N, C-alpha and C positions, 0 to 999 in steps of 0.2 A: 490324251491328247495335247499337246504338244503347242498353248499362243505363242505366236512368238511378235515380238516388241521390233524395228528400227528407227533406232533416234541418232542426234549426233550427240558427243564429247562435251557436256558446257565446259566454260572455265579452263579449255586447254591458256590460252591468253595469257594465263596469271601464271606467276612460282608459288612451290610449295614453302612452308615454312621454313624449312630446312635451304631455301635457296634455292632447289632444283627447281629447273626447268622444265615445266610440264613437255612441254615443244619438241627438247631432245627428248624423254625417258619412251614417247612415242614414236618419235622416229626409230626408235631402236626395236620397238614392234615390227614383226610379221603379219602378209597378211592372217589372218584366224585365229592370232593369243588371245589366248583364253582371258580374260580381267575378271575379278575380287568383287564383290560388291558387301562395300561397307554402311550400315548406315551408322546418323549422327544429329542431331539437331543443331540447327542454325538458325535462331533469330526467332525463339521455341517454335518452327517449323520441322516439320520431316527431311531429312536431307541425305541423298545416298552417294559417297565418293565411289570411286571407279579404282581400282589397285589394281598393279602385275602381280603378281605372288609372289617378287620380292618384296610387296607392300608398300611401292614406291608409286603414288599418286598422279593421274595423269590428267585427272579433272574431273566433274559430277553428271550426273543425268539433270536433265534442268526439270528446272520449276515446275512446270506443268506436266509432268511423269511420275516427282519427287516421292508423292503419297500412294501412290498405287505399287511405285515399287518396293517401296522403305515398306510397304506391309506383305506386301509377297514374298520379299526377301526376310522377313523377319516370321514367315508362316511355312520358310523352310522350300515353298514352288520353284523356288527360279536354279532350276537345271543349268543355262549356263552362260555367262554372257561373251563373246565373240566380238572380235576387234576388225570391222569391215572396211578397210578407207577407201575412198576413191579420190583414184589420182587423175589430174586435168593435165593436159597440155599445156599450159601458162604457169605448170610449175605449182598449183594450190593443192592444196586436199583437201578433203571433206572428209572430219576425220569421223568417221560412224558403227556404232552398235547390233549386234541383236540382242535382245534379251528374248531365253528361252525358257516359258515359262510353263508351270506342270501343271493342266487342269483335269480335271473331271468329267465327263458324260453323265448327266442327270436321266437311270434309267430307272425304271421301273419292272418288279421284278416282284 
């Protein structure tokens, strides 16, 4: 079975350490682009970066989900992360992702 988590990309308004603009990187992605997760520690708390396949950071998993996603990623349970932006008539973009997690059914045999 697959569990799906839909959330926004946190920190898209920040620049990366190399000076690159995360919004510019996101603008190069197409709908349904695959992203990678990278676990790290931030101020002694579990955190997860979202990266393109070229290892360019586009943001982070929101803090309220970071520990759960960090643990799934560490256990190899993340099947895919897919970019699902929502575009609005006023020009705004909601940078969302879907995270697909492999789960097991409890079965009695």
